[in-house]
C-alpha angles and dihedrals in degrees: 000000000000127000091253089054087054090052093047091048090052091050090051094047091049090050093046091050088059091045093254135118125221124218104215089222090061094054107112126213086250095053088047091052094045090051092045088051092049091050092048091052093046089050094050088051091051094048087051092049092049097074113119096345109169122244116266120232099216128154096214134062113235090189092064094073138063092040089294094296120148120204089271135000092209098082131074094230105042118214118227113205122221133229116229087254092053089050088057089055093052111102115241110260092046113135111229129190126217126219086256096056098257116142118217129174114228111236146109095314096056092107098044107105109226094025112124087236097048113138114201111225094214112125134199115199088351094304130114117223088246129079149137127285116238088242089061096056127087115261112276116238115247116262 
């Protein structure tokens, strides 16, 4: 996936969240630049959030699905988004990172709107906006 593919996907997801579709031909340079700027800001926030995030003790490998594609290829510590089913398998106390770089701790307050650890259950393409950083996952066995 190229950086432009990431930008176009961000534009499509933003349009979908508004109940619209976007014809790639109708995407202007200004729209493309605005989406690229938002992605860059989100990735910078994720990088900032990634410092000293504890390892996650999960019994599944989020890297093994979606054709080995993290949320974005443009950051040094890729974010692997979770499905709602995978979130249920994540032990309470695990630190998750959102696509905007916000850290939350999975626990009993995750469904309380307004709580700092609230996790919105909204999905795009089956994935939550929260996940685990590559550095949090157990090392992958060599293939």
